[in-house]
N, C-alpha and C positions, 0 to 999 in steps of 0.2 A: 515588431516582434510578435505581438499578440496574434495578429492575423496569420503570420507564418505558422505558429504553433497550432492554432485552431485548424488551419487547412490540413496540416499533417494528421491531426487526430481524426478528422472527418473523412479523409480520402484514402488512407492507406488500407490495403487489404487485398487478399487474393480473391479469385472467383469463388463464390459460395457454393457449397454442396450440402446435401443432407445425407445422414447415414446413422445407422445404429452400430454399437460396438461389436467388433468381431473378436472372437476368442483367440488368444495367442497359442500357438502350437506348443505342447509340452507343459503348459501352466494349468494346474488343476482348476476346473470350473466349479463354481458354487452357484447353483441356480435353483430358484423356487418358482420363477415366473418369467415371462418374456421380459427382455431388457428394455429399458427406456430407449426410444428410438425416434427418428424423424426430425432430428434437430439440425440446425444450420451449422456448417463447419467451413471455416475459411482456410483451413490447412495449417494451423499452428501446431508444430511438432514440439514435444518436450525435449529439451536439450540437457545434457549432463552438466551439472555444476558440482564442484568439489564440496566435501563435507563442511568446510568452514563457511561456504556461501549459502548453505541450506537455510530455508526459512526457520526462524526462531534462534539460529545460532549466532546472531549478532546482539543478543540481549545480555544483560549483566548476569554474572554467575549467581547461583542461588546461595543464600546465606545458610550457615549450619543450623541456625535456629529459625524456624518458620514464624514470622511475626504475625501471620494471619490465623484465623480460626482453623483448628485441625484436631483430629482425635488422637488417641493414644498410640495409634499405628502410624502417625505422621501423614494421614490422608487429609487433604484440604477439605474444609466444609464451608458452607454458605449460610449466612444468617439473614433471614428475610421475614419480616412481620413477626418478629419475636420468636421464630423457630429456626432450627438448624437443619440443613438439608445437604445431601450430596449434590454436587454440581458438576456435570460431566466436562464442561469447558474449563472450569477452574482447575479441576483435577488433571485434565489433559495438559493444560499449559504449565502447571506446576511440575508434572511429570517430565515434560520436555525440558524445562529449565534445569531440573535435577540431573537428567541424563546428560545434558550438555556439560554440566559442572563435573560430573563423574569422568567424562572423557577428557576434561582439561586437567584434573588433578588425581584421578584414579582412587579417590577416597570412596570406599565401599558404601558409606552412609548414604551418599547421593544416589547410587544405583539402587540400593534397597528402597529408598524413598520413591524413586521413579517407578519401580516395580509395584510398590504399594498402591500408587494412584491407578496404574493399569489394572491391577488385580481387583480393586474395588469395583471398577466398571464391568469387568468380566463377570464378577459375582452378582451384579445387579442387572445383568443384561436381560432383555426380552428377545425371544427368538420368534421370528416371523418370516415366512417365505424363504427359509434356509439362510437368512441373514441375522446378524446380531444388532440390536438397537439399545440405546442407553437413555433411559427415561429421566425427565424432570418431574419431580413429585410435588410441584407447587403451581398454582394458577399464576399467570403472569399478564398484567395489563400493559398495553402499549399506548400509542397515541390515540386521540379521540376517534379517528376514522377507522381504526382497526379493532376488532372484537378482542375481548380477553381470551387468551389461549388457556385451556383447562388441562389440568393434570389427569393422567400422565400424558406428556407430550414429548415429541422427539424433534431433533434439529440437525440439519446437515452440517452446521458448524461443529456441533459436538461429534457427529460421526466422522467428519474430516480430521479434526484435531486428534481424536483418539486413534484414527487410522495412522496418522503420522507417528504417534507414540508407539503403537504396537509394531509398526514397520521398523522403526529405528531400534526398538528393543530386540526384534528378531535379528537385525543386522549385528548388533553389539554382542548379544549373548549366544546366538546360534540356536536358541531353544525353539522347538517346533510349536510350543503352545502359543508363542507370540505370532508366529507365521499364521497359525490357524485363526487367531483373533484378527489379524490383519485381513486375511482372506474373507472371513465372514463379515467384517465391517465394510470392506470394499464392496461386497455384494449388495449392501444396503443402498449404495449410491447408484447401482445399476438399475434398481427396480423402479417402475413407474408407480404413480399413485394408485391406491386401491382403497375405496371407502371402507372404513372400519379397521384398517390395518395401518401400521406405521409406514411412513414414506418420507423421502427427503429430496428427491429429484423430480422435476417436472419440466414439460415443454409448453411454453405459452402459445397463444394464438398466432404469434408471428414466427413460430418455429425456433425460439431461443431456449436453450437448456439452462435451467436454474438449479443451483444447490440451495434449497430453501431453509432459511434459519427458523422460520415460523410457519410450518405447513398448516393449512386449513382445509378441512373437509366437513360436510359435503360441498360440492361445487369447488373443485380443485383450484386453489389459488394460493397466494402467499404474499408476504410483504416485499420480497425480493430485496434483501438487505445486501448492500455492496460488500461490506467487510466480511460478513458471514459467508457469502458466495466465494470470496477469494480464499478465506481460511480453509474452506472445504476443498478448493482447488489445490491448495498446498498438500493436503492429504493424498489426493489422487496422484500428484506429482511424486510424492515420497513412495507410494506403492509402485508406480511405474518404474521409478529409478531402481527399486529393489528387485522387481520381478520381470521387467520388460514386457508386461502384459499389454497387449494391443487394445484390449477393452479400456484400460486406463488411458492409453494414448488417445483413444477416440473421445472419451469423456473430457479429457484435458482440452482437446481441440474445441469441442462444443462449448465448454465453459469459458474458454478464452475468447471464442468468437462472440459470445454474449457480452463480454466486457468491451470488445472492440466496437460492437454495435450500440451499446447503451451509455458507456462512460462519458463520451463527449457531449451528449445531449440530455439523456435522462438524469444523470447524476451530477452533471456540471451545473453550477450556479455562477454564471459569469461575474467576475470581479467580486466573488464572495466564496465562503466555505462550501464545499461540496455537500450534496444531499445524502442523507443517511440511507434512504431506501425509496422504492417506488410507492409503497403503501403509506409510509410516513416520510414525506418528502422534505422535512425540515432540514436546515443546515446546522451542523454541530461542529464548532471549532475544534473540539476534542477528537472527533473522528477524522477530520480533514488530513492531519499528518499521517494517520494510520492508512488512509486511502493512498496517499502519495507513496509511502513506503511499500505498500502492497503492489502498486503499479510498477515501481522500479524493480521489485523482486520478480514480477511477472515478465518484465523485460529480460531479466537474467535467465528465467526458465525457458523462454521462447526464443530469445535473441531477435525478437521482432521490434524494430525501433518505434512502432506506433505506441507501445505501452510506455516507453520512456518519454515520448512526446506528450502523452496524456499526463504523466506525472509532472512534467515541466509546466504544462498549461495550468494544472491545479495549483502549483507553486506560485505562478504568476497571478492567478486569481486571488489567492489568499495565502501570502507567505507566512511562515512561522514568525509570530510577533516577538518571541523572546530573544531579541538581538540587541546587544548593547555595544557601545564604543564611542568613538570620537567623531562628531559631525563637523565638517569643514564648511564655513560660510564664506562666500566671496564678498568682496566689498560691494556695497549697494544696499538696496531696500529688501527687507524680509518681513513676512507677516506670519505670526503664530496664531493658532486657532484652538478653541475648545469646541467639541461637537457633542450633540446628543447621540443616543444610541441609534437613532434613525439617520444620522449624518447631517443634521441641521446645525448651522453655526450658532453657538451660544455666546461666544465671546471671541474677540480678536485683538491682537496687539502688534503694532508695527515697530520695526527697528531698522535704523539705517547705519551701516558700518562704513567707515572711511577706508578700511583695508580688510584683508582676509582675517578671519577670526575662527574660533572653534568653541564647541561646547560638548557636553556629554549627553548621551541618549540611552534610555533603557528599553526602548521598544522601536521596532520598525513594523508598522501595522497598516493594514488596509482599512480605510474608513468607508462605511457603507455608502455606495453611490459616488465615491470619490476615488482618489489615487492612494499612493503609499505615503505615509507620514512618519516622521521621527518624533518620539516624545522626549523633549529636552528636560534635563534634570538640574541644570545649574545656569547661572547667568541671567541676563535680562528676560529671556523667554522661558525660564524654568516653569514647568507645569503645562506648557503649551505644546501643541503639535505643529510641526513645520513640514511642508511638502518636500519630498525627495525630488530634486531637479539636478541632473548631472551638470557639473561645472559651476553650479551656484550653491547647492546644499546637498552634501553627500556624506555617507558614512564610510570612513576609512576601512579598508579590508575587503575580504571575500566572504560574503554572507549568504545564508540559505543555499549552501553548496549542494549540488547533486553530483555523485560520482557514478560512473557507468561501467558495468562489467557484463559483457565485453565493451571495449571502447566503441564509440560511435563514429560516424563519418560526416564531416562537414563539407558541403559543396560550395565552391567559389564561382560566382559568375565573373566574366571578364571585368577587370577594374582594379583599382588601387586600394589597399587596405593597410592599416597601421596597427601593429600589436605592441604590447608593453611587457617589460619585465619589472618586477617590484622588489623593493628592499624590505627589511624587517618591519619598518614603520609604514609600509604600503605606499611609499613615495615611488614614483617612476624612476628607475635607475637606468633603463635602456629602452629605446623604441626601435622598431624595425618596420619599414615601409616597403612594400613590394607590389609591383603591378603585374597582374595576370593578363596576358594578351588573349587567352582563351579559357574556357571552363577548366577547373581543376578541383582537387579534393584533398583533404587531410584528416587524420584521425584526431578525435578529442576525447579526453578521459573524464572531464568534469565541466560543469557550468556553475556560475555564481554571479551575484551582483558584486562587481569589483569597483570600489569607489563610486558606487551609485549607478553603474552601467552593467547591464547584462553582458557577460563575456564567456568565451569558450577557452578552456585550457588545452592548447594544441600539444600533441605528443610526438609529432614527427613532421618532417618537411622543413621549409624555410622558417616557420614560426615555432619550431619545437621548443618547448619550455616557456613559451610566451602566452599571455592572456590576450585574446583577440576580441575586442568589443563587437557586439552584434551590430550589423549594418545591413542595408539593402544589398542584395547580392549574395548573402551568406544564408545557407539553408541546410539544416540537418537532413541528411539523406534518409529516405524511407525504403 
């Protein structure tokens, strides 16, 4: 299965081209300089998704009382080194959360609070080259190999998330001030770097467009942070969805192309958590699920299966460890382990069972340099990790599930395959075996590890409603 997913991530894509954004007819232009240009484009087109599926709309509703630092106007603040600052990203995210909550309950408090976050950033804006920019007023150190970035500094992540907030406020309220803010903020992502002036977008030596979270000049470069690039992509998508601006469609294509070229190699750490950035290439378990969710959302926005395949590959490399449930042990010999942080065996314990048994687990985790293990919490192997082995040691249920919107297509090579239906306790209640004399295909809406085996949830055809275990001959279509 790992080889199949890796092949998908590395090989999918259209013929590359290079282009600069072209202005959409009828859409007001905001220009102060030549647009960023010359970047690779693989032909990814933004696709319309409904409001409920938009980025940020799957988060929890905002509470009435903000538990984090804020001022008397309800504007989020950031405490750093004993001082309090405005933080464009924190304010954009809080604004988006409150706007979503307002749309869910129509309580004016939440709309007013979303407006307060947006207005604070408009009031603080820096105008340069006919675009609006939102400064950070504190120095910020990063990893050892990257220099401190000095205030005031600007970030594509802030530009992109505020672009989402302004665009959505324009759609909800119909007020021209928010459309103007969106237009001017979008203009910032069109501009190439210029020494001594704010910038957020650049094209590297390989011709890849980056939305840069930490721009550095002189000598234009940046850290190339994966999550920051995608959050900015969300803003471009929101703006395109509201305006149909073809400049936004072009930027979207270029930024998605950069993901397609870099995620499977630059950002992937095989059998471990994905890397944070190119400049600071450490793996962080906390950012890994963020990357997975962003890649699945990019699949929704593009309908290009390569991004779903990348998310699946990252999940296989380092699945979310917070999984608990019942582990089934077959009769026979089993060995539990304790490992060091580097994956070295510190201790092991053997157990032989005369018949099938079970125990509880509170984690399903990747061990560095090894496979997937369950952490057992009771019985003879309590406190030990035991390897996941289908048929011998497996966690009941469907875990680390990915759902796909739209559904994806699974190709069947000629052969015989058996799918299963499960009961409430995840015991097999029905199986169906079918032989395909020639190649075929079926849609699937989700994947998960079901009773320890990677499986596809088929939604139509002879296996409709069944989970089909991964096997040779089964390939998600690209």
